[in-house]
CHARMM internal coordinates of N, CA and C (Angstrom, degrees):
IC EDIT
DIST 1 N 1 CA 1.4495
DIST 1 CA 1 C 1.5475
ANGL 1 N 1 CA 1 C 111.45
DIST 1 C 2 N 1.3415
ANGL 1 CA 1 C 2 N 115.68
DIHE 1 N 1 CA 1 C 2 N -47.18
DIST 2 N 2 CA 1.5016
ANGL 1 C 2 N 2 CA 119.93
DIHE 1 CA 1 C 2 N 2 CA 176.78
DIST 2 CA 2 C 1.5050
ANGL 2 N 2 CA 2 C 110.62
DIHE 1 C 2 N 2 CA 2 C -60.51
DIST 2 C 3 N 1.3546
ANGL 2 CA 2 C 3 N 115.57
DIHE 2 N 2 CA 2 C 3 N -40.22
DIST 3 N 3 CA 1.4613
ANGL 2 C 3 N 3 CA 118.96
DIHE 2 CA 2 C 3 N 3 CA -179.95
DIST 3 CA 3 C 1.4907
ANGL 3 N 3 CA 3 C 111.44
DIHE 2 C 3 N 3 CA 3 C -60.21
DIST 3 C 4 N 1.3178
ANGL 3 CA 3 C 4 N 116.78
DIHE 3 N 3 CA 3 C 4 N -42.86
DIST 4 N 4 CA 1.4620
ANGL 3 C 4 N 4 CA 122.80
DIHE 3 CA 3 C 4 N 4 CA -178.69
DIST 4 CA 4 C 1.5299
ANGL 4 N 4 CA 4 C 109.02
DIHE 3 C 4 N 4 CA 4 C -63.77
DIST 4 C 5 N 1.3010
ANGL 4 CA 4 C 5 N 118.26
DIHE 4 N 4 CA 4 C 5 N -42.27
DIST 5 N 5 CA 1.4616
ANGL 4 C 5 N 5 CA 121.05
DIHE 4 CA 4 C 5 N 5 CA -178.99
DIST 5 CA 5 C 1.5679
ANGL 5 N 5 CA 5 C 110.52
DIHE 4 C 5 N 5 CA 5 C -65.43
DIST 5 C 6 N 1.3366
ANGL 5 CA 5 C 6 N 116.10
DIHE 5 N 5 CA 5 C 6 N -45.96
DIST 6 N 6 CA 1.4496
ANGL 5 C 6 N 6 CA 118.70
DIHE 5 CA 5 C 6 N 6 CA 177.67
DIST 6 CA 6 C 1.5575
ANGL 6 N 6 CA 6 C 112.07
DIHE 5 C 6 N 6 CA 6 C -64.19
DIST 6 C 7 N 1.2937
ANGL 6 CA 6 C 7 N 117.50
DIHE 6 N 6 CA 6 C 7 N -37.05
DIST 7 N 7 CA 1.4611
ANGL 6 C 7 N 7 CA 119.03
DIHE 6 CA 6 C 7 N 7 CA 175.14
DIST 7 CA 7 C 1.5032
ANGL 7 N 7 CA 7 C 113.69
DIHE 6 C 7 N 7 CA 7 C -65.01
DIST 7 C 8 N 1.3728
ANGL 7 CA 7 C 8 N 116.99
DIHE 7 N 7 CA 7 C 8 N -40.48
DIST 8 N 8 CA 1.4642
ANGL 7 C 8 N 8 CA 118.70
DIHE 7 CA 7 C 8 N 8 CA 177.88
DIST 8 CA 8 C 1.5171
ANGL 8 N 8 CA 8 C 110.95
DIHE 7 C 8 N 8 CA 8 C -64.63
DIST 8 C 9 N 1.3263
ANGL 8 CA 8 C 9 N 118.15
DIHE 8 N 8 CA 8 C 9 N -41.30
DIST 9 N 9 CA 1.4539
ANGL 8 C 9 N 9 CA 121.05
DIHE 8 CA 8 C 9 N 9 CA 179.81
DIST 9 CA 9 C 1.5062
ANGL 9 N 9 CA 9 C 108.33
DIHE 8 C 9 N 9 CA 9 C -63.89
DIST 9 C 10 N 1.3135
ANGL 9 CA 9 C 10 N 118.38
DIHE 9 N 9 CA 9 C 10 N -42.59
DIST 10 N 10 CA 1.4527
ANGL 9 C 10 N 10 CA 120.38
DIHE 9 CA 9 C 10 N 10 CA 179.19
DIST 10 CA 10 C 1.5640
ANGL 10 N 10 CA 10 C 110.41
DIHE 9 C 10 N 10 CA 10 C -59.77
DIST 10 C 11 N 1.2845
ANGL 10 CA 10 C 11 N 117.28
DIHE 10 N 10 CA 10 C 11 N -44.03
DIST 11 N 11 CA 1.4732
ANGL 10 C 11 N 11 CA 120.04
DIHE 10 CA 10 C 11 N 11 CA -177.11
DIST 11 CA 11 C 1.5050
ANGL 11 N 11 CA 11 C 108.86
DIHE 10 C 11 N 11 CA 11 C -65.84
DIST 11 C 12 N 1.3426
ANGL 11 CA 11 C 12 N 119.50
DIHE 11 N 11 CA 11 C 12 N -41.44
DIST 12 N 12 CA 1.4760
ANGL 11 C 12 N 12 CA 120.22
DIHE 11 CA 11 C 12 N 12 CA 178.59
DIST 12 CA 12 C 1.4786
ANGL 12 N 12 CA 12 C 112.60
DIHE 11 C 12 N 12 CA 12 C -63.09
DIST 12 C 13 N 1.3808
ANGL 12 CA 12 C 13 N 116.02
DIHE 12 N 12 CA 12 C 13 N -43.86
DIST 13 N 13 CA 1.4663
ANGL 12 C 13 N 13 CA 117.45
DIHE 12 CA 12 C 13 N 13 CA 178.91
DIST 13 CA 13 C 1.5331
ANGL 13 N 13 CA 13 C 114.36
DIHE 12 C 13 N 13 CA 13 C -65.37
DIST 13 C 14 N 1.3354
ANGL 13 CA 13 C 14 N 112.13
DIHE 13 N 13 CA 13 C 14 N -33.01
DIST 14 N 14 CA 1.5100
ANGL 13 C 14 N 14 CA 115.59
DIHE 13 CA 13 C 14 N 14 CA 176.81
DIST 14 CA 14 C 1.5281
ANGL 14 N 14 CA 14 C 111.36
DIHE 13 C 14 N 14 CA 14 C -66.31
DIST 14 C 15 N 1.3499
ANGL 14 CA 14 C 15 N 116.76
DIHE 14 N 14 CA 14 C 15 N -41.19
DIST 15 N 15 CA 1.4683
ANGL 14 C 15 N 15 CA 117.88
DIHE 14 CA 14 C 15 N 15 CA 178.30
DIST 15 CA 15 C 1.5286
ANGL 15 N 15 CA 15 C 110.80
DIHE 14 C 15 N 15 CA 15 C -63.33
DIST 15 C 16 N 1.2957
ANGL 15 CA 15 C 16 N 116.69
DIHE 15 N 15 CA 15 C 16 N -42.49
DIST 16 N 16 CA 1.4485
ANGL 15 C 16 N 16 CA 120.81
DIHE 15 CA 15 C 16 N 16 CA 179.80
DIST 16 CA 16 C 1.5506
ANGL 16 N 16 CA 16 C 110.85
DIHE 15 C 16 N 16 CA 16 C -62.72
DIST 16 C 17 N 1.3290
ANGL 16 CA 16 C 17 N 114.85
DIHE 16 N 16 CA 16 C 17 N -45.58
DIST 17 N 17 CA 1.4631
ANGL 16 C 17 N 17 CA 118.95
DIHE 16 CA 16 C 17 N 17 CA -178.72
DIST 17 CA 17 C 1.5185
ANGL 17 N 17 CA 17 C 109.82
DIHE 16 C 17 N 17 CA 17 C -63.25
DIST 17 C 18 N 1.2725
ANGL 17 CA 17 C 18 N 119.76
DIHE 17 N 17 CA 17 C 18 N -33.91
DIST 18 N 18 CA 1.5121
ANGL 17 C 18 N 18 CA 119.12
DIHE 17 CA 17 C 18 N 18 CA 177.86
DIST 18 CA 18 C 1.5100
ANGL 18 N 18 CA 18 C 111.48
DIHE 17 C 18 N 18 CA 18 C -70.27
DIST 18 C 19 N 1.3575
ANGL 18 CA 18 C 19 N 119.12
DIHE 18 N 18 CA 18 C 19 N -22.64
DIST 19 N 19 CA 1.4304
ANGL 18 C 19 N 19 CA 120.67
DIHE 18 CA 18 C 19 N 19 CA 179.29
DIST 19 CA 19 C 1.5206
ANGL 19 N 19 CA 19 C 114.89
DIHE 18 C 19 N 19 CA 19 C -91.89
DIST 19 C 20 N 1.3428
ANGL 19 CA 19 C 20 N 116.30
DIHE 19 N 19 CA 19 C 20 N -11.70
DIST 20 N 20 CA 1.4548
ANGL 19 C 20 N 20 CA 121.28
DIHE 19 CA 19 C 20 N 20 CA -174.12
DIST 20 CA 20 C 1.5471
ANGL 20 N 20 CA 20 C 110.02
DIHE 19 C 20 N 20 CA 20 C -88.59
DIST 20 C 21 N 1.3138
ANGL 20 CA 20 C 21 N 115.61
DIHE 20 N 20 CA 20 C 21 N 136.79
DIST 21 N 21 CA 1.4772
ANGL 20 C 21 N 21 CA 118.32
DIHE 20 CA 20 C 21 N 21 CA 179.00
DIST 21 CA 21 C 1.5118
ANGL 21 N 21 CA 21 C 112.04
DIHE 20 C 21 N 21 CA 21 C -107.71
DIST 21 C 22 N 1.2977
ANGL 21 CA 21 C 22 N 120.87
DIHE 21 N 21 CA 21 C 22 N -14.20
DIST 22 N 22 CA 1.4399
ANGL 21 C 22 N 22 CA 127.34
DIHE 21 CA 21 C 22 N 22 CA 179.36
DIST 22 CA 22 C 1.5405
ANGL 22 N 22 CA 22 C 110.02
DIHE 21 C 22 N 22 CA 22 C -72.14
DIST 22 C 23 N 1.3107
ANGL 22 CA 22 C 23 N 119.65
DIHE 22 N 22 CA 22 C 23 N 118.37
DIST 23 N 23 CA 1.4127
ANGL 22 C 23 N 23 CA 120.64
DIHE 22 CA 22 C 23 N 23 CA -179.07
DIST 23 CA 23 C 1.5355
ANGL 23 N 23 CA 23 C 116.26
DIHE 22 C 23 N 23 CA 23 C -58.42
DIST 23 C 24 N 1.3389
ANGL 23 CA 23 C 24 N 116.09
DIHE 23 N 23 CA 23 C 24 N -36.86
DIST 24 N 24 CA 1.4933
ANGL 23 C 24 N 24 CA 117.86
DIHE 23 CA 23 C 24 N 24 CA 178.70
DIST 24 CA 24 C 1.4981
ANGL 24 N 24 CA 24 C 110.32
DIHE 23 C 24 N 24 CA 24 C -69.72
DIST 24 C 25 N 1.3020
ANGL 24 CA 24 C 25 N 119.47
DIHE 24 N 24 CA 24 C 25 N -37.44
DIST 25 N 25 CA 1.4733
ANGL 24 C 25 N 25 CA 119.67
DIHE 24 CA 24 C 25 N 25 CA 179.13
DIST 25 CA 25 C 1.5216
ANGL 25 N 25 CA 25 C 110.63
DIHE 24 C 25 N 25 CA 25 C -69.68
DIST 25 C 26 N 1.3585
ANGL 25 CA 25 C 26 N 115.90
DIHE 25 N 25 CA 25 C 26 N -38.60
DIST 26 N 26 CA 1.4467
ANGL 25 C 26 N 26 CA 120.18
DIHE 25 CA 25 C 26 N 26 CA 179.53
DIST 26 CA 26 C 1.5538
ANGL 26 N 26 CA 26 C 108.69
DIHE 25 C 26 N 26 CA 26 C -64.21
DIST 26 C 27 N 1.3201
ANGL 26 CA 26 C 27 N 115.26
DIHE 26 N 26 CA 26 C 27 N -39.89
DIST 27 N 27 CA 1.4852
ANGL 26 C 27 N 27 CA 118.19
DIHE 26 CA 26 C 27 N 27 CA -179.28
DIST 27 CA 27 C 1.5491
ANGL 27 N 27 CA 27 C 109.11
DIHE 26 C 27 N 27 CA 27 C -63.81
DIST 27 C 28 N 1.3230
ANGL 27 CA 27 C 28 N 117.30
DIHE 27 N 27 CA 27 C 28 N -44.31
DIST 28 N 28 CA 1.4726
ANGL 27 C 28 N 28 CA 119.10
DIHE 27 CA 27 C 28 N 28 CA -179.37
DIST 28 CA 28 C 1.5173
ANGL 28 N 28 CA 28 C 111.81
DIHE 27 C 28 N 28 CA 28 C -65.94
DIST 28 C 29 N 1.3002
ANGL 28 CA 28 C 29 N 117.52
DIHE 28 N 28 CA 28 C 29 N -36.85
DIST 29 N 29 CA 1.4856
ANGL 28 C 29 N 29 CA 117.47
DIHE 28 CA 28 C 29 N 29 CA 176.99
DIST 29 CA 29 C 1.5323
ANGL 29 N 29 CA 29 C 111.55
DIHE 28 C 29 N 29 CA 29 C -68.69
DIST 29 C 30 N 1.3157
ANGL 29 CA 29 C 30 N 115.19
DIHE 29 N 29 CA 29 C 30 N -40.31
DIST 30 N 30 CA 1.4696
ANGL 29 C 30 N 30 CA 116.97
DIHE 29 CA 29 C 30 N 30 CA 175.80
DIST 30 CA 30 C 1.5159
ANGL 30 N 30 CA 30 C 113.72
DIHE 29 C 30 N 30 CA 30 C -61.46
DIST 30 C 31 N 1.3372
ANGL 30 CA 30 C 31 N 116.49
DIHE 30 N 30 CA 30 C 31 N -36.27
DIST 31 N 31 CA 1.4215
ANGL 30 C 31 N 31 CA 120.82
DIHE 30 CA 30 C 31 N 31 CA 177.88
DIST 31 CA 31 C 1.5158
ANGL 31 N 31 CA 31 C 109.81
DIHE 30 C 31 N 31 CA 31 C -67.55
DIST 31 C 32 N 1.3010
ANGL 31 CA 31 C 32 N 116.19
DIHE 31 N 31 CA 31 C 32 N -44.27
DIST 32 N 32 CA 1.5267
ANGL 31 C 32 N 32 CA 120.37
DIHE 31 CA 31 C 32 N 32 CA 175.40
DIST 32 CA 32 C 1.4839
ANGL 32 N 32 CA 32 C 112.07
DIHE 31 C 32 N 32 CA 32 C -56.98
DIST 32 C 33 N 1.2972
ANGL 32 CA 32 C 33 N 117.91
DIHE 32 N 32 CA 32 C 33 N -42.14
DIST 33 N 33 CA 1.5066
ANGL 32 C 33 N 33 CA 121.20
DIHE 32 CA 32 C 33 N 33 CA 179.95
DIST 33 CA 33 C 1.5254
ANGL 33 N 33 CA 33 C 109.23
DIHE 32 C 33 N 33 CA 33 C -67.09
DIST 33 C 34 N 1.3334
ANGL 33 CA 33 C 34 N 118.71
DIHE 33 N 33 CA 33 C 34 N -36.22
DIST 34 N 34 CA 1.4819
ANGL 33 C 34 N 34 CA 120.58
DIHE 33 CA 33 C 34 N 34 CA 178.51
DIST 34 CA 34 C 1.5694
ANGL 34 N 34 CA 34 C 109.51
DIHE 33 C 34 N 34 CA 34 C -67.42
DIST 34 C 35 N 1.3089
ANGL 34 CA 34 C 35 N 115.28
DIHE 34 N 34 CA 34 C 35 N -36.91
DIST 35 N 35 CA 1.5172
ANGL 34 C 35 N 35 CA 117.86
DIHE 34 CA 34 C 35 N 35 CA 179.02
DIST 35 CA 35 C 1.5779
ANGL 35 N 35 CA 35 C 108.21
DIHE 34 C 35 N 35 CA 35 C -70.25
DIST 35 C 36 N 1.2610
ANGL 35 CA 35 C 36 N 118.89
DIHE 35 N 35 CA 35 C 36 N -33.51
DIST 36 N 36 CA 1.4432
ANGL 35 C 36 N 36 CA 121.62
DIHE 35 CA 35 C 36 N 36 CA 175.80
DIST 36 CA 36 C 1.5394
ANGL 36 N 36 CA 36 C 110.37
DIHE 35 C 36 N 36 CA 36 C -64.05
DIST 36 C 37 N 1.3269
ANGL 36 CA 36 C 37 N 116.63
DIHE 36 N 36 CA 36 C 37 N -39.25
DIST 37 N 37 CA 1.4277
ANGL 36 C 37 N 37 CA 120.63
DIHE 36 CA 36 C 37 N 37 CA 175.31
DIST 37 CA 37 C 1.5316
ANGL 37 N 37 CA 37 C 112.32
DIHE 36 C 37 N 37 CA 37 C -61.29
DIST 37 C 38 N 1.2832
ANGL 37 CA 37 C 38 N 118.07
DIHE 37 N 37 CA 37 C 38 N -38.78
DIST 38 N 38 CA 1.4338
ANGL 37 C 38 N 38 CA 122.80
DIHE 37 CA 37 C 38 N 38 CA 176.83
DIST 38 CA 38 C 1.5294
ANGL 38 N 38 CA 38 C 109.72
DIHE 37 C 38 N 38 CA 38 C -63.14
DIST 38 C 39 N 1.3123
ANGL 38 CA 38 C 39 N 116.34
DIHE 38 N 38 CA 38 C 39 N -46.64
DIST 39 N 39 CA 1.4843
ANGL 38 C 39 N 39 CA 120.43
DIHE 38 CA 38 C 39 N 39 CA 179.08
DIST 39 CA 39 C 1.5424
ANGL 39 N 39 CA 39 C 110.75
DIHE 38 C 39 N 39 CA 39 C -63.21
DIST 39 C 40 N 1.3293
ANGL 39 CA 39 C 40 N 115.97
DIHE 39 N 39 CA 39 C 40 N -39.56
DIST 40 N 40 CA 1.4800
ANGL 39 C 40 N 40 CA 119.16
DIHE 39 CA 39 C 40 N 40 CA 179.13
DIST 40 CA 40 C 1.5488
ANGL 40 N 40 CA 40 C 109.40
DIHE 39 C 40 N 40 CA 40 C -60.52
DIST 40 C 41 N 1.3836
ANGL 40 CA 40 C 41 N 115.69
DIHE 40 N 40 CA 40 C 41 N -47.70
DIST 41 N 41 CA 1.4296
ANGL 40 C 41 N 41 CA 120.66
DIHE 40 CA 40 C 41 N 41 CA -176.97
DIST 41 CA 41 C 1.5461
ANGL 41 N 41 CA 41 C 110.22
DIHE 40 C 41 N 41 CA 41 C -62.80
DIST 41 C 42 N 1.3413
ANGL 41 CA 41 C 42 N 117.83
DIHE 41 N 41 CA 41 C 42 N -44.77
DIST 42 N 42 CA 1.4475
ANGL 41 C 42 N 42 CA 121.34
DIHE 41 CA 41 C 42 N 42 CA 177.49
DIST 42 CA 42 C 1.5020
ANGL 42 N 42 CA 42 C 111.16
DIHE 41 C 42 N 42 CA 42 C -59.15
DIST 42 C 43 N 1.2677
ANGL 42 CA 42 C 43 N 117.61
DIHE 42 N 42 CA 42 C 43 N -43.08
DIST 43 N 43 CA 1.4920
ANGL 42 C 43 N 43 CA 122.96
DIHE 42 CA 42 C 43 N 43 CA 179.01
DIST 43 CA 43 C 1.5169
ANGL 43 N 43 CA 43 C 109.41
DIHE 42 C 43 N 43 CA 43 C -59.68
DIST 43 C 44 N 1.3255
ANGL 43 CA 43 C 44 N 115.08
DIHE 43 N 43 CA 43 C 44 N -47.12
DIST 44 N 44 CA 1.5026
ANGL 43 C 44 N 44 CA 117.22
DIHE 43 CA 43 C 44 N 44 CA 179.13
DIST 44 CA 44 C 1.5153
ANGL 44 N 44 CA 44 C 112.62
DIHE 43 C 44 N 44 CA 44 C -61.85
DIST 44 C 45 N 1.3289
ANGL 44 CA 44 C 45 N 116.55
DIHE 44 N 44 CA 44 C 45 N -42.55
DIST 45 N 45 CA 1.4573
ANGL 44 C 45 N 45 CA 120.38
DIHE 44 CA 44 C 45 N 45 CA 179.05
DIST 45 CA 45 C 1.5181
ANGL 45 N 45 CA 45 C 110.21
DIHE 44 C 45 N 45 CA 45 C -63.17
DIST 45 C 46 N 1.3093
ANGL 45 CA 45 C 46 N 118.66
DIHE 45 N 45 CA 45 C 46 N -41.57
DIST 46 N 46 CA 1.4274
ANGL 45 C 46 N 46 CA 124.73
DIHE 45 CA 45 C 46 N 46 CA 176.49
DIST 46 CA 46 C 1.4882
ANGL 46 N 46 CA 46 C 110.71
DIHE 45 C 46 N 46 CA 46 C -60.46
DIST 46 C 47 N 1.3017
ANGL 46 CA 46 C 47 N 120.04
DIHE 46 N 46 CA 46 C 47 N -46.03
DIST 47 N 47 CA 1.4561
ANGL 46 C 47 N 47 CA 124.71
DIHE 46 CA 46 C 47 N 47 CA 178.30
DIST 47 CA 47 C 1.5323
ANGL 47 N 47 CA 47 C 111.72
DIHE 46 C 47 N 47 CA 47 C -58.11
DIST 47 C 48 N 1.3194
ANGL 47 CA 47 C 48 N 113.05
DIHE 47 N 47 CA 47 C 48 N -45.51
DIST 48 N 48 CA 1.5082
ANGL 47 C 48 N 48 CA 118.52
DIHE 47 CA 47 C 48 N 48 CA 179.98
DIST 48 CA 48 C 1.5309
ANGL 48 N 48 CA 48 C 110.24
DIHE 47 C 48 N 48 CA 48 C -63.83
DIST 48 C 49 N 1.3386
ANGL 48 CA 48 C 49 N 116.10
DIHE 48 N 48 CA 48 C 49 N -44.83
DIST 49 N 49 CA 1.4411
ANGL 48 C 49 N 49 CA 119.55
DIHE 48 CA 48 C 49 N 49 CA 179.13
DIST 49 CA 49 C 1.5082
ANGL 49 N 49 CA 49 C 114.69
DIHE 48 C 49 N 49 CA 49 C -62.68
DIST 49 C 50 N 1.2975
ANGL 49 CA 49 C 50 N 116.80
DIHE 49 N 49 CA 49 C 50 N -43.63
DIST 50 N 50 CA 1.4447
ANGL 49 C 50 N 50 CA 121.60
DIHE 49 CA 49 C 50 N 50 CA 178.71
DIST 50 CA 50 C 1.4969
ANGL 50 N 50 CA 50 C 110.10
DIHE 49 C 50 N 50 CA 50 C -66.54
DIST 50 C 51 N 1.3564
ANGL 50 CA 50 C 51 N 119.21
DIHE 50 N 50 CA 50 C 51 N -39.88
DIST 51 N 51 CA 1.4160
ANGL 50 C 51 N 51 CA 122.89
DIHE 50 CA 50 C 51 N 51 CA 178.96
DIST 51 CA 51 C 1.5280
ANGL 51 N 51 CA 51 C 111.32
DIHE 50 C 51 N 51 CA 51 C -62.55
DIST 51 C 52 N 1.3334
ANGL 51 CA 51 C 52 N 115.84
DIHE 51 N 51 CA 51 C 52 N -39.70
DIST 52 N 52 CA 1.4602
ANGL 51 C 52 N 52 CA 120.93
DIHE 51 CA 51 C 52 N 52 CA 177.33
DIST 52 CA 52 C 1.5180
ANGL 52 N 52 CA 52 C 112.08
DIHE 51 C 52 N 52 CA 52 C -70.40
DIST 52 C 53 N 1.3098
ANGL 52 CA 52 C 53 N 117.65
DIHE 52 N 52 CA 52 C 53 N -33.61
DIST 53 N 53 CA 1.4649
ANGL 52 C 53 N 53 CA 122.69
DIHE 52 CA 52 C 53 N 53 CA -176.64
DIST 53 CA 53 C 1.4880
ANGL 53 N 53 CA 53 C 114.95
DIHE 52 C 53 N 53 CA 53 C -81.01
DIST 53 C 54 N 1.3189
ANGL 53 CA 53 C 54 N 117.48
DIHE 53 N 53 CA 53 C 54 N -31.75
DIST 54 N 54 CA 1.4369
ANGL 53 C 54 N 54 CA 123.73
DIHE 53 CA 53 C 54 N 54 CA -177.08
DIST 54 CA 54 C 1.5234
ANGL 54 N 54 CA 54 C 109.29
DIHE 53 C 54 N 54 CA 54 C -87.15
DIST 54 C 55 N 1.2940
ANGL 54 CA 54 C 55 N 119.41
DIHE 54 N 54 CA 54 C 55 N 116.06
DIST 55 N 55 CA 1.4569
ANGL 54 C 55 N 55 CA 121.22
DIHE 54 CA 54 C 55 N 55 CA -176.99
DIST 55 CA 55 C 1.5316
ANGL 55 N 55 CA 55 C 110.86
DIHE 54 C 55 N 55 CA 55 C -96.47
DIST 55 C 56 N 1.3604
ANGL 55 CA 55 C 56 N 117.74
DIHE 55 N 55 CA 55 C 56 N -17.17
DIST 56 N 56 CA 1.4218
ANGL 55 C 56 N 56 CA 122.14
DIHE 55 CA 55 C 56 N 56 CA -179.45
DIST 56 CA 56 C 1.5008
ANGL 56 N 56 CA 56 C 111.27
DIHE 55 C 56 N 56 CA 56 C -78.09
DIST 56 C 57 N 1.3270
ANGL 56 CA 56 C 57 N 118.90
DIHE 56 N 56 CA 56 C 57 N 110.71
DIST 57 N 57 CA 1.4528
ANGL 56 C 57 N 57 CA 123.97
DIHE 56 CA 56 C 57 N 57 CA -176.35
DIST 57 CA 57 C 1.5367
ANGL 57 N 57 CA 57 C 110.77
DIHE 56 C 57 N 57 CA 57 C -59.67
DIST 57 C 58 N 1.3500
ANGL 57 CA 57 C 58 N 117.24
DIHE 57 N 57 CA 57 C 58 N -40.44
DIST 58 N 58 CA 1.4773
ANGL 57 C 58 N 58 CA 119.09
DIHE 57 CA 57 C 58 N 58 CA -179.10
DIST 58 CA 58 C 1.5321
ANGL 58 N 58 CA 58 C 109.29
DIHE 57 C 58 N 58 CA 58 C -65.57
DIST 58 C 59 N 1.2946
ANGL 58 CA 58 C 59 N 118.79
DIHE 58 N 58 CA 58 C 59 N -42.99
DIST 59 N 59 CA 1.4653
ANGL 58 C 59 N 59 CA 120.89
DIHE 58 CA 58 C 59 N 59 CA -179.56
DIST 59 CA 59 C 1.5401
ANGL 59 N 59 CA 59 C 109.73
DIHE 58 C 59 N 59 CA 59 C -64.68
DIST 59 C 60 N 1.3200
ANGL 59 CA 59 C 60 N 116.62
DIHE 59 N 59 CA 59 C 60 N -40.83
DIST 60 N 60 CA 1.4728
ANGL 59 C 60 N 60 CA 120.78
DIHE 59 CA 59 C 60 N 60 CA 179.19
DIST 60 CA 60 C 1.5315
ANGL 60 N 60 CA 60 C 109.94
DIHE 59 C 60 N 60 CA 60 C -63.30
DIST 60 C 61 N 1.3312
ANGL 60 CA 60 C 61 N 115.12
DIHE 60 N 60 CA 60 C 61 N -40.43
DIST 61 N 61 CA 1.5386
ANGL 60 C 61 N 61 CA 117.71
DIHE 60 CA 60 C 61 N 61 CA 176.95
DIST 61 CA 61 C 1.5060
ANGL 61 N 61 CA 61 C 110.45
DIHE 60 C 61 N 61 CA 61 C -64.11
DIST 61 C 62 N 1.2812
ANGL 61 CA 61 C 62 N 118.05
DIHE 61 N 61 CA 61 C 62 N -43.03
DIST 62 N 62 CA 1.4925
ANGL 61 C 62 N 62 CA 122.18
DIHE 61 CA 61 C 62 N 62 CA -179.41
DIST 62 CA 62 C 1.5699
ANGL 62 N 62 CA 62 C 109.99
DIHE 61 C 62 N 62 CA 62 C -62.45
DIST 62 C 63 N 1.2961
ANGL 62 CA 62 C 63 N 117.38
DIHE 62 N 62 CA 62 C 63 N -42.63
DIST 63 N 63 CA 1.4631
ANGL 62 C 63 N 63 CA 121.13
DIHE 62 CA 62 C 63 N 63 CA 178.89
DIST 63 CA 63 C 1.5097
ANGL 63 N 63 CA 63 C 109.14
DIHE 62 C 63 N 63 CA 63 C -66.61
DIST 63 C 64 N 1.3156
ANGL 63 CA 63 C 64 N 117.31
DIHE 63 N 63 CA 63 C 64 N -36.70
DIST 64 N 64 CA 1.4463
ANGL 63 C 64 N 64 CA 119.27
DIHE 63 CA 63 C 64 N 64 CA 178.35
DIST 64 CA 64 C 1.5165
ANGL 64 N 64 CA 64 C 112.71
DIHE 63 C 64 N 64 CA 64 C -68.44
DIST 64 C 65 N 1.3720
ANGL 64 CA 64 C 65 N 114.54
DIHE 64 N 64 CA 64 C 65 N -39.53
DIST 65 N 65 CA 1.4359
ANGL 64 C 65 N 65 CA 118.48
DIHE 64 CA 64 C 65 N 65 CA 176.74
DIST 65 CA 65 C 1.5344
ANGL 65 N 65 CA 65 C 114.29
DIHE 64 C 65 N 65 CA 65 C -62.42
DIST 65 C 66 N 1.3153
ANGL 65 CA 65 C 66 N 115.24
DIHE 65 N 65 CA 65 C 66 N -32.14
DIST 66 N 66 CA 1.4599
ANGL 65 C 66 N 66 CA 122.76
DIHE 65 CA 65 C 66 N 66 CA 178.93
DIST 66 CA 66 C 1.5020
ANGL 66 N 66 CA 66 C 112.91
DIHE 65 C 66 N 66 CA 66 C -79.95
DIST 66 C 67 N 1.3504
ANGL 66 CA 66 C 67 N 114.32
DIHE 66 N 66 CA 66 C 67 N -7.25
DIST 67 N 67 CA 1.4804
ANGL 66 C 67 N 67 CA 117.66
DIHE 66 CA 66 C 67 N 67 CA 179.22
DIST 67 CA 67 C 1.5474
ANGL 67 N 67 CA 67 C 116.36
DIHE 66 C 67 N 67 CA 67 C 90.42
DIST 67 C 68 N 1.3240
ANGL 67 CA 67 C 68 N 114.66
DIHE 67 N 67 CA 67 C 68 N 9.31
DIST 68 N 68 CA 1.4662
ANGL 67 C 68 N 68 CA 118.09
DIHE 67 CA 67 C 68 N 68 CA 179.36
DIST 68 CA 68 C 1.5046
ANGL 68 N 68 CA 68 C 112.60
DIHE 67 C 68 N 68 CA 68 C -83.65
DIST 68 C 69 N 1.2584
ANGL 68 CA 68 C 69 N 119.62
DIHE 68 N 68 CA 68 C 69 N -21.28
DIST 69 N 69 CA 1.4431
ANGL 68 C 69 N 69 CA 123.20
DIHE 68 CA 68 C 69 N 69 CA -179.98
DIST 69 CA 69 C 1.5309
ANGL 69 N 69 CA 69 C 110.92
DIHE 68 C 69 N 69 CA 69 C -121.65
END
COOR INIT
IC SEED 1 N 1 CA 1 C
IC BUILD
């Protein structure tokens, strides 16, 4: 779920950045997109870590259903 939200935000920012002609605004949007990439990577790392740490299949499935994994 979190991955989908981050991906949607990234796509929206990319569309806006392509339409913007002001260098300062474009820079700010590019920076925001880079920060989203950092969040996406951290979320992926967290998902892998939790997946490795949680041995209970039922708990892992519930966390996945809730969008945490």
